[in-house]
PDB file of N, CA, C and O in Angstrom:
ATOM      1  N   UNK A   1      16.622  19.556 -71.491  1.00  0.00           N
ATOM      2  CA  UNK A   1      17.719  18.947 -72.209  1.00  0.00           C
ATOM      3  C   UNK A   1      17.617  17.441 -72.048  1.00  0.00           C
ATOM      4  O   UNK A   1      17.434  16.933 -70.942  1.00  0.00           O
ATOM      5  N   UNK A   2      17.735  16.744 -73.146  1.00  0.00           N
ATOM      6  CA  UNK A   2      17.752  15.288 -73.133  1.00  0.00           C
ATOM      7  C   UNK A   2      19.125  14.813 -73.566  1.00  0.00           C
ATOM      8  O   UNK A   2      19.618  15.187 -74.630  1.00  0.00           O
ATOM      9  N   UNK A   3      19.733  13.994 -72.739  1.00  0.00           N
ATOM     10  CA  UNK A   3      21.059  13.464 -73.074  1.00  0.00           C
ATOM     11  C   UNK A   3      20.881  12.172 -73.856  1.00  0.00           C
ATOM     12  O   UNK A   3      20.229  11.237 -73.391  1.00  0.00           O
ATOM     13  N   UNK A   4      21.464  12.127 -75.041  1.00  0.00           N
ATOM     14  CA  UNK A   4      21.384  10.930 -75.858  1.00  0.00           C
ATOM     15  C   UNK A   4      22.708  10.173 -75.778  1.00  0.00           C
ATOM     16  O   UNK A   4      23.654  10.658 -75.158  1.00  0.00           O
ATOM     17  N   UNK A   5      22.790   8.980 -76.403  1.00  0.00           N
ATOM     18  CA  UNK A   5      24.039   8.209 -76.314  1.00  0.00           C
ATOM     19  C   UNK A   5      25.276   8.967 -76.782  1.00  0.00           C
ATOM     20  O   UNK A   5      26.362   8.754 -76.243  1.00  0.00           O
ATOM     21  N   UNK A   6      25.137   9.842 -77.766  1.00  0.00           N
ATOM     22  CA  UNK A   6      26.311  10.591 -78.253  1.00  0.00           C
ATOM     23  C   UNK A   6      26.915  11.440 -77.146  1.00  0.00           C
ATOM     24  O   UNK A   6      28.134  11.600 -77.090  1.00  0.00           O
ATOM     25  N   UNK A   7      26.087  11.987 -76.265  1.00  0.00           N
ATOM     26  CA  UNK A   7      26.569  12.781 -75.123  1.00  0.00           C
ATOM     27  C   UNK A   7      27.488  11.924 -74.244  1.00  0.00           C
ATOM     28  O   UNK A   7      28.577  12.357 -73.868  1.00  0.00           O
ATOM     29  N   UNK A   8      27.038  10.704 -73.922  1.00  0.00           N
ATOM     30  CA  UNK A   8      27.817   9.835 -73.045  1.00  0.00           C
ATOM     31  C   UNK A   8      29.062   9.291 -73.741  1.00  0.00           C
ATOM     32  O   UNK A   8      30.111   9.150 -73.114  1.00  0.00           O
ATOM     33  N   UNK A   9      28.951   8.988 -75.027  1.00  0.00           N
ATOM     34  CA  UNK A   9      30.117   8.500 -75.765  1.00  0.00           C
ATOM     35  C   UNK A   9      31.198   9.572 -75.809  1.00  0.00           C
ATOM     36  O   UNK A   9      32.380   9.274 -75.640  1.00  0.00           O
ATOM     37  N   UNK A  10      30.794  10.818 -76.036  1.00  0.00           N
ATOM     38  CA  UNK A  10      31.753  11.924 -76.051  1.00  0.00           C
ATOM     39  C   UNK A  10      32.414  12.079 -74.685  1.00  0.00           C
ATOM     40  O   UNK A  10      33.621  12.304 -74.596  1.00  0.00           O
ATOM     41  N   UNK A  11      31.622  11.959 -73.624  1.00  0.00           N
ATOM     42  CA  UNK A  11      32.172  12.072 -72.265  1.00  0.00           C
ATOM     43  C   UNK A  11      33.178  10.957 -71.995  1.00  0.00           C
ATOM     44  O   UNK A  11      34.247  11.215 -71.443  1.00  0.00           O
ATOM     45  N   UNK A  12      32.851   9.717 -72.377  1.00  0.00           N
ATOM     46  CA  UNK A  12      33.761   8.594 -72.161  1.00  0.00           C
ATOM     47  C   UNK A  12      35.044   8.791 -72.969  1.00  0.00           C
ATOM     48  O   UNK A  12      36.148   8.613 -72.454  1.00  0.00           O
ATOM     49  N   UNK A  13      34.885   9.161 -74.235  1.00  0.00           N
ATOM     50  CA  UNK A  13      36.060   9.322 -75.087  1.00  0.00           C
ATOM     51  C   UNK A  13      36.966  10.431 -74.581  1.00  0.00           C
ATOM     52  O   UNK A  13      38.187  10.279 -74.575  1.00  0.00           O
ATOM     53  N   UNK A  14      36.376  11.555 -74.152  1.00  0.00           N
ATOM     54  CA  UNK A  14      37.224  12.669 -73.711  1.00  0.00           C
ATOM     55  C   UNK A  14      37.974  12.347 -72.421  1.00  0.00           C
ATOM     56  O   UNK A  14      39.037  12.913 -72.163  1.00  0.00           O
ATOM     57  N   UNK A  15      37.429  11.442 -71.612  1.00  0.00           N
ATOM     58  CA  UNK A  15      38.101  11.087 -70.364  1.00  0.00           C
ATOM     59  C   UNK A  15      39.190  10.028 -70.567  1.00  0.00           C
ATOM     60  O   UNK A  15      40.256  10.114 -69.957  1.00  0.00           O
ATOM     61  N   UNK A  16      38.932   9.040 -71.413  1.00  0.00           N
ATOM     62  CA  UNK A  16      39.841   7.897 -71.520  1.00  0.00           C
ATOM     63  C   UNK A  16      40.697   7.875 -72.779  1.00  0.00           C
ATOM     64  O   UNK A  16      41.788   7.304 -72.764  1.00  0.00           O
ATOM     65  N   UNK A  17      40.234   8.478 -73.864  1.00  0.00           N
ATOM     66  CA  UNK A  17      40.980   8.485 -75.122  1.00  0.00           C
ATOM     67  C   UNK A  17      41.701   9.821 -75.221  1.00  0.00           C
ATOM     68  O   UNK A  17      41.152  10.805 -75.716  1.00  0.00           O
ATOM     69  N   UNK A  18      42.925   9.839 -74.746  1.00  0.00           N
ATOM     70  CA  UNK A  18      43.699  11.075 -74.628  1.00  0.00           C
ATOM     71  C   UNK A  18      44.315  11.484 -75.967  1.00  0.00           C
ATOM     72  O   UNK A  18      44.438  10.659 -76.872  1.00  0.00           O
ATOM     73  N   UNK A  19      44.700  12.748 -76.094  1.00  0.00           N
ATOM     74  CA  UNK A  19      45.363  13.204 -77.320  1.00  0.00           C
ATOM     75  C   UNK A  19      46.557  12.310 -77.664  1.00  0.00           C
ATOM     76  O   UNK A  19      47.328  11.913 -76.791  1.00  0.00           O
ATOM     77  N   UNK A  20      46.688  12.009 -78.940  1.00  0.00           N
ATOM     78  CA  UNK A  20      47.762  11.138 -79.394  1.00  0.00           C
ATOM     79  C   UNK A  20      47.343   9.685 -79.506  1.00  0.00           C
ATOM     80  O   UNK A  20      48.106   8.864 -80.014  1.00  0.00           O
ATOM     81  N   UNK A  21      46.133   9.346 -79.039  1.00  0.00           N
ATOM     82  CA  UNK A  21      45.629   7.976 -79.164  1.00  0.00           C
ATOM     83  C   UNK A  21      45.350   7.666 -80.627  1.00  0.00           C
ATOM     84  O   UNK A  21      45.083   8.561 -81.429  1.00  0.00           O
ATOM     85  N   UNK A  22      45.419   6.374 -80.961  1.00  0.00           N
ATOM     86  CA  UNK A  22      45.204   5.916 -82.326  1.00  0.00           C
ATOM     87  C   UNK A  22      44.112   4.855 -82.327  1.00  0.00           C
ATOM     88  O   UNK A  22      44.128   3.931 -81.513  1.00  0.00           O
ATOM     89  N   UNK A  23      43.151   5.000 -83.262  1.00  0.00           N
ATOM     90  CA  UNK A  23      42.108   3.980 -83.369  1.00  0.00           C
ATOM     91  C   UNK A  23      42.733   2.708 -83.907  1.00  0.00           C
ATOM     92  O   UNK A  23      43.428   2.733 -84.923  1.00  0.00           O
ATOM     93  N   UNK A  24      42.483   1.579 -83.218  1.00  0.00           N
ATOM     94  CA  UNK A  24      43.098   0.327 -83.629  1.00  0.00           C
ATOM     95  C   UNK A  24      42.087  -0.701 -84.118  1.00  0.00           C
ATOM     96  O   UNK A  24      42.455  -1.646 -84.816  1.00  0.00           O
ATOM     97  N   UNK A  25      40.817  -0.528 -83.759  1.00  0.00           N
ATOM     98  CA  UNK A  25      39.823  -1.513 -84.187  1.00  0.00           C
ATOM     99  C   UNK A  25      38.421  -0.981 -83.968  1.00  0.00           C
ATOM    100  O   UNK A  25      38.189  -0.090 -83.150  1.00  0.00           O
ATOM    101  N   UNK A  26      37.490  -1.550 -84.722  1.00  0.00           N
ATOM    102  CA  UNK A  26      36.069  -1.335 -84.468  1.00  0.00           C
ATOM    103  C   UNK A  26      35.328  -2.442 -85.188  1.00  0.00           C
ATOM    104  O   UNK A  26      35.767  -2.932 -86.228  1.00  0.00           O
ATOM    105  N   UNK A  27      34.204  -2.825 -84.623  1.00  0.00           N
ATOM    106  CA  UNK A  27      33.385  -3.862 -85.235  1.00  0.00           C
ATOM    107  C   UNK A  27      31.934  -3.429 -85.144  1.00  0.00           C
ATOM    108  O   UNK A  27      31.599  -2.505 -84.403  1.00  0.00           O
ATOM    109  N   UNK A  28      31.078  -4.093 -85.893  1.00  0.00           N
ATOM    110  CA  UNK A  28      29.660  -3.750 -85.885  1.00  0.00           C
ATOM    111  C   UNK A  28      28.792  -4.977 -85.620  1.00  0.00           C
ATOM    112  O   UNK A  28      27.977  -5.345 -86.467  1.00  0.00           O
ATOM    113  N   UNK A  29      28.951  -5.620 -84.456  1.00  0.00           N
ATOM    114  CA  UNK A  29      28.021  -6.702 -84.151  1.00  0.00           C
ATOM    115  C   UNK A  29      26.628  -6.101 -83.966  1.00  0.00           C
ATOM    116  O   UNK A  29      26.501  -4.931 -83.602  1.00  0.00           O
ATOM    117  N   UNK A  30      25.604  -6.877 -84.209  1.00  0.00           N
ATOM    118  CA  UNK A  30      24.222  -6.387 -84.139  1.00  0.00           C
ATOM    119  C   UNK A  30      23.953  -5.639 -82.840  1.00  0.00           C
ATOM    120  O   UNK A  30      23.991  -6.227 -81.759  1.00  0.00           O
ATOM    121  N   UNK A  31      23.681  -4.340 -82.947  1.00  0.00           N
ATOM    122  CA  UNK A  31      23.284  -3.535 -81.797  1.00  0.00           C
ATOM    123  C   UNK A  31      24.386  -3.134 -80.840  1.00  0.00           C
ATOM    124  O   UNK A  31      24.096  -2.527 -79.809  1.00  0.00           O
ATOM    125  N   UNK A  32      25.645  -3.448 -81.138  1.00  0.00           N
ATOM    126  CA  UNK A  32      26.748  -3.112 -80.238  1.00  0.00           C
ATOM    127  C   UNK A  32      27.891  -2.413 -80.971  1.00  0.00           C
ATOM    128  O   UNK A  32      28.999  -2.948 -81.011  1.00  0.00           O
ATOM    129  N   UNK A  33      27.656  -1.243 -81.548  1.00  0.00           N
ATOM    130  CA  UNK A  33      28.776  -0.557 -82.197  1.00  0.00           C
ATOM    131  C   UNK A  33      29.862  -0.227 -81.177  1.00  0.00           C
ATOM    132  O   UNK A  33      29.575   0.068 -80.016  1.00  0.00           O
ATOM    133  N   UNK A  34      31.106  -0.283 -81.628  1.00  0.00           N
ATOM    134  CA  UNK A  34      32.221  -0.079 -80.700  1.00  0.00           C
ATOM    135  C   UNK A  34      33.446   0.399 -81.455  1.00  0.00           C
ATOM    136  O   UNK A  34      33.528   0.306 -82.680  1.00  0.00           O
ATOM    137  N   UNK A  35      34.388   0.911 -80.693  1.00  0.00           N
ATOM    138  CA  UNK A  35      35.665   1.338 -81.264  1.00  0.00           C
ATOM    139  C   UNK A  35      36.740   1.205 -80.189  1.00  0.00           C
ATOM    140  O   UNK A  35      36.484   1.451 -79.010  1.00  0.00           O
ATOM    141  N   UNK A  36      37.944   0.814 -80.606  1.00  0.00           N
ATOM    142  CA  UNK A  36      39.059   0.646 -79.669  1.00  0.00           C
ATOM    143  C   UNK A  36      40.211   1.559 -80.073  1.00  0.00           C
ATOM    144  O   UNK A  36      40.438   1.821 -81.255  1.00  0.00           O
ATOM    145  N   UNK A  37      40.928   2.035 -79.064  1.00  0.00           N
ATOM    146  CA  UNK A  37      42.056   2.934 -79.267  1.00  0.00           C
ATOM    147  C   UNK A  37      43.262   2.435 -78.481  1.00  0.00           C
ATOM    148  O   UNK A  37      43.113   1.784 -77.448  1.00  0.00           O
ATOM    149  N   UNK A  38      44.446   2.741 -78.972  1.00  0.00           N
ATOM    150  CA  UNK A  38      45.700   2.551 -78.227  1.00  0.00           C
ATOM    151  C   UNK A  38      46.141   3.934 -77.799  1.00  0.00           C
ATOM    152  O   UNK A  38      46.317   4.822 -78.632  1.00  0.00           O
ATOM    153  N   UNK A  39      46.321   4.118 -76.489  1.00  0.00           N
ATOM    154  CA  UNK A  39      46.703   5.433 -75.968  1.00  0.00           C
ATOM    155  C   UNK A  39      48.222   5.606 -76.015  1.00  0.00           C
ATOM    156  O   UNK A  39      48.951   4.624 -76.158  1.00  0.00           O
ATOM    157  N   UNK A  40      48.705   6.848 -75.896  1.00  0.00           N
ATOM    158  CA  UNK A  40      50.159   7.068 -75.864  1.00  0.00           C
ATOM    159  C   UNK A  40      50.834   6.334 -74.698  1.00  0.00           C
ATOM    160  O   UNK A  40      52.025   6.028 -74.768  1.00  0.00           O
ATOM    161  N   UNK A  41      50.079   6.051 -73.627  1.00  0.00           N
ATOM    162  CA  UNK A  41      50.628   5.335 -72.479  1.00  0.00           C
ATOM    163  C   UNK A  41      50.651   3.824 -72.698  1.00  0.00           C
ATOM    164  O   UNK A  41      51.089   3.078 -71.823  1.00  0.00           O
ATOM    165  N   UNK A  42      50.173   3.361 -73.882  1.00  0.00           N
ATOM    166  CA  UNK A  42      50.207   1.938 -74.187  1.00  0.00           C
ATOM    167  C   UNK A  42      48.980   1.168 -73.740  1.00  0.00           C
ATOM    168  O   UNK A  42      48.955  -0.058 -73.848  1.00  0.00           O
ATOM    169  N   UNK A  43      47.972   1.846 -73.248  1.00  0.00           N
ATOM    170  CA  UNK A  43      46.747   1.182 -72.802  1.00  0.00           C
ATOM    171  C   UNK A  43      45.776   1.062 -73.966  1.00  0.00           C
ATOM    172  O   UNK A  43      45.838   1.832 -74.924  1.00  0.00           O
ATOM    173  N   UNK A  44      44.880   0.090 -73.872  1.00  0.00           N
ATOM    174  CA  UNK A  44      43.817  -0.078 -74.852  1.00  0.00           C
ATOM    175  C   UNK A  44      42.519   0.392 -74.226  1.00  0.00           C
ATOM    176  O   UNK A  44      42.209   0.047 -73.085  1.00  0.00           O
ATOM    177  N   UNK A  45      41.757   1.186 -74.978  1.00  0.00           N
ATOM    178  CA  UNK A  45      40.465   1.700 -74.518  1.00  0.00           C
ATOM    179  C   UNK A  45      39.416   1.242 -75.517  1.00  0.00           C
ATOM    180  O   UNK A  45      39.551   1.485 -76.716  1.00  0.00           O
ATOM    181  N   UNK A  46      38.370   0.581 -75.031  1.00  0.00           N
ATOM    182  CA  UNK A  46      37.263   0.119 -75.856  1.00  0.00           C
ATOM    183  C   UNK A  46      35.994   0.806 -75.388  1.00  0.00           C
ATOM    184  O   UNK A  46      35.658   0.745 -74.205  1.00  0.00           O
ATOM    185  N   UNK A  47      35.271   1.470 -76.313  1.00  0.00           N
ATOM    186  CA  UNK A  47      33.998   2.114 -75.997  1.00  0.00           C
ATOM    187  C   UNK A  47      32.911   1.365 -76.758  1.00  0.00           C
ATOM    188  O   UNK A  47      32.996   1.206 -77.976  1.00  0.00           O
ATOM    189  N   UNK A  48      31.879   0.900 -76.033  1.00  0.00           N
ATOM    190  CA  UNK A  48      30.808   0.087 -76.613  1.00  0.00           C
ATOM    191  C   UNK A  48      29.462   0.715 -76.276  1.00  0.00           C
ATOM    192  O   UNK A  48      29.257   1.175 -75.152  1.00  0.00           O
ATOM    193  N   UNK A  49      28.545   0.738 -77.238  1.00  0.00           N
ATOM    194  CA  UNK A  49      27.185   1.232 -77.045  1.00  0.00           C
ATOM    195  C   UNK A  49      26.201   0.101 -77.277  1.00  0.00           C
ATOM    196  O   UNK A  49      26.284  -0.598 -78.287  1.00  0.00           O
ATOM    197  N   UNK A  50      25.267  -0.086 -76.352  1.00  0.00           N
ATOM    198  CA  UNK A  50      24.191  -1.059 -76.550  1.00  0.00           C
ATOM    199  C   UNK A  50      22.991  -0.311 -77.116  1.00  0.00           C
ATOM    200  O   UNK A  50      22.311   0.417 -76.393  1.00  0.00           O
ATOM    201  N   UNK A  51      22.733  -0.488 -78.399  1.00  0.00           N
ATOM    202  CA  UNK A  51      21.598   0.161 -79.055  1.00  0.00           C
ATOM    203  C   UNK A  51      20.302  -0.617 -78.884  1.00  0.00           C
ATOM    204  O   UNK A  51      19.246  -0.154 -79.315  1.00  0.00           O
ATOM    205  N   UNK A  52      20.363  -1.786 -78.266  1.00  0.00           N
ATOM    206  CA  UNK A  52      19.199  -2.651 -78.149  1.00  0.00           C
ATOM    207  C   UNK A  52      18.207  -2.207 -77.089  1.00  0.00           C
ATOM    208  O   UNK A  52      18.470  -1.296 -76.303  1.00  0.00           O
ATOM    209  N   UNK A  53      17.048  -2.880 -77.086  1.00  0.00           N
ATOM    210  CA  UNK A  53      15.972  -2.584 -76.135  1.00  0.00           C
ATOM    211  C   UNK A  53      16.144  -3.343 -74.828  1.00  0.00           C
ATOM    212  O   UNK A  53      15.397  -3.112 -73.878  1.00  0.00           O
ATOM    213  N   UNK A  54      17.107  -4.237 -74.767  1.00  0.00           N
ATOM    214  CA  UNK A  54      17.359  -5.011 -73.555  1.00  0.00           C
ATOM    215  C   UNK A  54      18.845  -5.185 -73.342  1.00  0.00           C
ATOM    216  O   UNK A  54      19.641  -4.772 -74.185  1.00  0.00           O
ATOM    217  N   UNK A  55      19.240  -5.792 -72.225  1.00  0.00           N
ATOM    218  CA  UNK A  55      20.665  -6.009 -71.958  1.00  0.00           C
ATOM    219  C   UNK A  55      21.281  -6.927 -73.014  1.00  0.00           C
ATOM    220  O   UNK A  55      20.619  -7.825 -73.533  1.00  0.00           O
ATOM    221  N   UNK A  56      22.543  -6.691 -73.322  1.00  0.00           N
ATOM    222  CA  UNK A  56      23.257  -7.532 -74.282  1.00  0.00           C
ATOM    223  C   UNK A  56      24.583  -7.978 -73.685  1.00  0.00           C
ATOM    224  O   UNK A  56      25.352  -7.174 -73.158  1.00  0.00           O
ATOM    225  N   UNK A  57      24.830  -9.271 -73.778  1.00  0.00           N
ATOM    226  CA  UNK A  57      26.105  -9.839 -73.337  1.00  0.00           C
ATOM    227  C   UNK A  57      27.041  -9.908 -74.535  1.00  0.00           C
ATOM    228  O   UNK A  57      26.599 -10.102 -75.668  1.00  0.00           O
ATOM    229  N   UNK A  58      28.328  -9.750 -74.280  1.00  0.00           N
ATOM    230  CA  UNK A  58      29.324  -9.835 -75.340  1.00  0.00           C
ATOM    231  C   UNK A  58      30.655 -10.223 -74.722  1.00  0.00           C
ATOM    232  O   UNK A  58      30.811 -10.220 -73.501  1.00  0.00           O
ATOM    233  N   UNK A  59      31.605 -10.556 -75.572  1.00  0.00           N
ATOM    234  CA  UNK A  59      32.940 -10.930 -75.115  1.00  0.00           C
ATOM    235  C   UNK A  59      33.971 -10.039 -75.786  1.00  0.00           C
ATOM    236  O   UNK A  59      33.837  -9.700 -76.962  1.00  0.00           O
ATOM    237  N   UNK A  60      34.990  -9.665 -75.044  1.00  0.00           N
ATOM    238  CA  UNK A  60      36.112  -8.895 -75.562  1.00  0.00           C
ATOM    239  C   UNK A  60      37.322  -9.815 -75.540  1.00  0.00           C
ATOM    240  O   UNK A  60      37.681 -10.354 -74.493  1.00  0.00           O
ATOM    241  N   UNK A  61      37.948  -9.995 -76.693  1.00  0.00           N
ATOM    242  CA  UNK A  61      39.125 -10.851 -76.793  1.00  0.00           C
ATOM    243  C   UNK A  61      40.341  -9.990 -77.098  1.00  0.00           C
ATOM    244  O   UNK A  61      40.332  -9.189 -78.033  1.00  0.00           O
ATOM    245  N   UNK A  62      41.385 -10.166 -76.302  1.00  0.00           N
ATOM    246  CA  UNK A  62      42.618  -9.408 -76.528  1.00  0.00           C
ATOM    247  C   UNK A  62      43.789 -10.173 -75.950  1.00  0.00           C
ATOM    248  O   UNK A  62      43.764 -10.588 -74.792  1.00  0.00           O
ATOM    249  N   UNK A  63      44.802 -10.354 -76.755  1.00  0.00           N
ATOM    250  CA  UNK A  63      46.048 -10.988 -76.330  1.00  0.00           C
ATOM    251  C   UNK A  63      45.807 -12.336 -75.649  1.00  0.00           C
ATOM    252  O   UNK A  63      46.414 -12.637 -74.622  1.00  0.00           O
ATOM    253  N   UNK A  64      44.920 -13.143 -76.226  1.00  0.00           N
ATOM    254  CA  UNK A  64      44.666 -14.482 -75.714  1.00  0.00           C
ATOM    255  C   UNK A  64      43.769 -14.536 -74.486  1.00  0.00           C
ATOM    256  O   UNK A  64      43.549 -15.612 -73.931  1.00  0.00           O
ATOM    257  N   UNK A  65      43.255 -13.408 -74.061  1.00  0.00           N
ATOM    258  CA  UNK A  65      42.375 -13.362 -72.886  1.00  0.00           C
ATOM    259  C   UNK A  65      40.975 -12.950 -73.333  1.00  0.00           C
ATOM    260  O   UNK A  65      40.799 -12.303 -74.365  1.00  0.00           O
ATOM    261  N   UNK A  66      39.978 -13.343 -72.523  1.00  0.00           N
ATOM    262  CA  UNK A  66      38.589 -13.036 -72.844  1.00  0.00           C
ATOM    263  C   UNK A  66      37.913 -12.406 -71.637  1.00  0.00           C
ATOM    264  O   UNK A  66      38.036 -12.902 -70.517  1.00  0.00           O
ATOM    265  N   UNK A  67      37.200 -11.311 -71.869  1.00  0.00           N
ATOM    266  CA  UNK A  67      36.408 -10.652 -70.837  1.00  0.00           C
ATOM    267  C   UNK A  67      34.949 -10.778 -71.235  1.00  0.00           C
ATOM    268  O   UNK A  67      34.573 -10.369 -72.333  1.00  0.00           O
ATOM    269  N   UNK A  68      34.127 -11.334 -70.369  1.00  0.00           N
ATOM    270  CA  UNK A  68      32.684 -11.402 -70.604  1.00  0.00           C
ATOM    271  C   UNK A  68      32.047 -10.188 -69.943  1.00  0.00           C
ATOM    272  O   UNK A  68      32.341  -9.882 -68.787  1.00  0.00           O
ATOM    273  N   UNK A  69      31.178  -9.499 -70.670  1.00  0.00           N
ATOM    274  CA  UNK A  69      30.543  -8.288 -70.147  1.00  0.00           C
ATOM    275  C   UNK A  69      29.088  -8.235 -70.608  1.00  0.00           C
ATOM    276  O   UNK A  69      28.708  -8.882 -71.584  1.00  0.00           O
ATOM    277  N   UNK A  70      28.290  -7.458 -69.896  1.00  0.00           N
ATOM    278  CA  UNK A  70      26.894  -7.218 -70.257  1.00  0.00           C
ATOM    279  C   UNK A  70      26.619  -5.737 -70.102  1.00  0.00           C
ATOM    280  O   UNK A  70      27.010  -5.122 -69.110  1.00  0.00           O
ATOM    281  N   UNK A  71      25.934  -5.160 -71.101  1.00  0.00           N
ATOM    282  CA  UNK A  71      25.538  -3.753 -71.036  1.00  0.00           C
ATOM    283  C   UNK A  71      24.023  -3.664 -71.010  1.00  0.00           C
ATOM    284  O   UNK A  71      23.348  -4.383 -71.746  1.00  0.00           O
ATOM    285  N   UNK A  72      23.482  -2.792 -70.173  1.00  0.00           N
ATOM    286  CA  UNK A  72      22.054  -2.543 -70.129  1.00  0.00           C
ATOM    287  C   UNK A  72      21.610  -1.841 -71.402  1.00  0.00           C
ATOM    288  O   UNK A  72      22.434  -1.272 -72.118  1.00  0.00           O
ATOM    289  N   UNK A  73      20.332  -1.876 -71.687  1.00  0.00           N
ATOM    290  CA  UNK A  73      19.782  -1.208 -72.869  1.00  0.00           C
ATOM    291  C   UNK A  73      20.152   0.268 -72.862  1.00  0.00           C
ATOM    292  O   UNK A  73      19.963   0.950 -71.855  1.00  0.00           O
ATOM    293  N   UNK A  74      20.679   0.767 -73.979  1.00  0.00           N
ATOM    294  CA  UNK A  74      21.041   2.169 -74.113  1.00  0.00           C
ATOM    295  C   UNK A  74      22.302   2.594 -73.393  1.00  0.00           C
ATOM    296  O   UNK A  74      22.660   3.772 -73.417  1.00  0.00           O
ATOM    297  N   UNK A  75      22.984   1.656 -72.752  1.00  0.00           N
ATOM    298  CA  UNK A  75      24.172   1.993 -71.958  1.00  0.00           C
ATOM    299  C   UNK A  75      25.419   2.095 -72.829  1.00  0.00           C
ATOM    300  O   UNK A  75      25.518   1.479 -73.890  1.00  0.00           O
ATOM    301  N   UNK A  76      26.365   2.893 -72.345  1.00  0.00           N
ATOM    302  CA  UNK A  76      27.693   3.003 -72.949  1.00  0.00           C
ATOM    303  C   UNK A  76      28.686   2.442 -71.944  1.00  0.00           C
ATOM    304  O   UNK A  76      28.654   2.808 -70.769  1.00  0.00           O
ATOM    305  N   UNK A  77      29.560   1.565 -72.392  1.00  0.00           N
ATOM    306  CA  UNK A  77      30.584   1.015 -71.511  1.00  0.00           C
ATOM    307  C   UNK A  77      31.965   1.327 -72.037  1.00  0.00           C
ATOM    308  O   UNK A  77      32.200   1.291 -73.245  1.00  0.00           O
ATOM    309  N   UNK A  78      32.883   1.634 -71.130  1.00  0.00           N
ATOM    310  CA  UNK A  78      34.266   1.883 -71.487  1.00  0.00           C
ATOM    311  C   UNK A  78      35.132   0.897 -70.725  1.00  0.00           C
ATOM    312  O   UNK A  78      35.029   0.779 -69.504  1.00  0.00           O
ATOM    313  N   UNK A  79      35.987   0.191 -71.454  1.00  0.00           N
ATOM    314  CA  UNK A  79      36.859  -0.826 -70.870  1.00  0.00           C
ATOM    315  C   UNK A  79      38.287  -0.415 -71.160  1.00  0.00           C
ATOM    316  O   UNK A  79      38.624  -0.099 -72.301  1.00  0.00           O
ATOM    317  N   UNK A  80      39.128  -0.414 -70.144  1.00  0.00           N
ATOM    318  CA  UNK A  80      40.523   0.001 -70.281  1.00  0.00           C
ATOM    319  C   UNK A  80      41.425  -1.093 -69.741  1.00  0.00           C
ATOM    320  O   UNK A  80      41.213  -1.595 -68.638  1.00  0.00           O
ATOM    321  N   UNK A  81      42.442  -1.464 -70.531  1.00  0.00           N
ATOM    322  CA  UNK A  81      43.439  -2.427 -70.068  1.00  0.00           C
ATOM    323  C   UNK A  81      44.777  -2.128 -70.678  1.00  0.00           C
ATOM    324  O   UNK A  81      45.750  -2.832 -70.409  1.00  0.00           O
TER     325      UNK A  81
END
């Protein structure tokens, strides 16, 4: 069995994006597809996939704040705030 990115994205979503969550945003920057949800508890969940062959740095902007992050090649990251 080979686990591909969809396996990990499903695992992240099932753990952090609970029933009743609503998709609030998604963007398609080169090699970093992502989607954000608002949970029933009022939290924001962002799931990001690095499709590139190397690490990619990116910034998450929300409510006037900025988070700088880096994902390794092929990695899936989940950010909750």
